C-alpha positions, -999 to +999 in steps of 0.1 A: -776-438+526-807-458+523-825-462+490-859-446+486-880-473+469-915-471+455-945-487+471-943-525+468-943-548+450-908-546+436-878-569+437-846-571+456-815-590+446-793-599+477-757-606+469-737-620+498-700-627+494-667-637+510-637-621+494-607-642+484-582-614+479-578-577+478-572-572+441-573-534+433-592-542+401-621-555+422-628-520+436-627-504+401-650-530+388-674-527+417-677-489+410-683-496+373-710-521+382-728-495+403-726-471+374-739-496+349-767-509+371-778-473+377-783-469+340-803-502+335-840-499+329-859-509+360-831-502+385-844-486+417-812-483+438-786-502+457-773-505+493-740-522+502-720-530+533-688-551+539-671-565+570-662-601+570-692-608+548-702-584+520-738-578+513-752-558+484-789-554+479-801-540+446-838-531+440-856-536+407-890-528+393-896-564+380-880-597+372-873-589+336-851-559+346-831-584+368-828-608+339-815-580+317-790-569+343-777-605+347-771-606+309-754-573+306-720-579+289-697-561+314-717-576+343-711-611+328-674-603+326-674-591+363-692-623+373-665-645+357-638-625+374-656-629+407-657-666+404-622-668+392-604-644+415-623-622+439-647-644+459-641-676+479-679-679+481-711-660+472-749-664+472-775-646+452-811-644+464-839-628+444-870-617+464-903-600+457-908-572+482-945-574+494-943-550+523-919-522+532-917-496+559-891-473+572-880-450+601-860-418+600 
């Protein structure tokens, strides 16, 4: 399902990753992160896909909402587990959405 976002401007955080292993705790934590992010002020939605490379795009009202999410305690713990066990590599990109359109 595609996220219905408000008219721009808003922000997108793109998280691209390569998994290191298939630890069952990863899936539980990923579901918890979606739940937590959904309750963060300024969260607009999230889209995710995984094949060889996993890509999750989360949408936010502003940069302060992104900073608050990055500092959320359980999210910090998940970031540490990701670096330690779950990912062989990842990249985070923060973008300001200036223009958006859709089909369908």
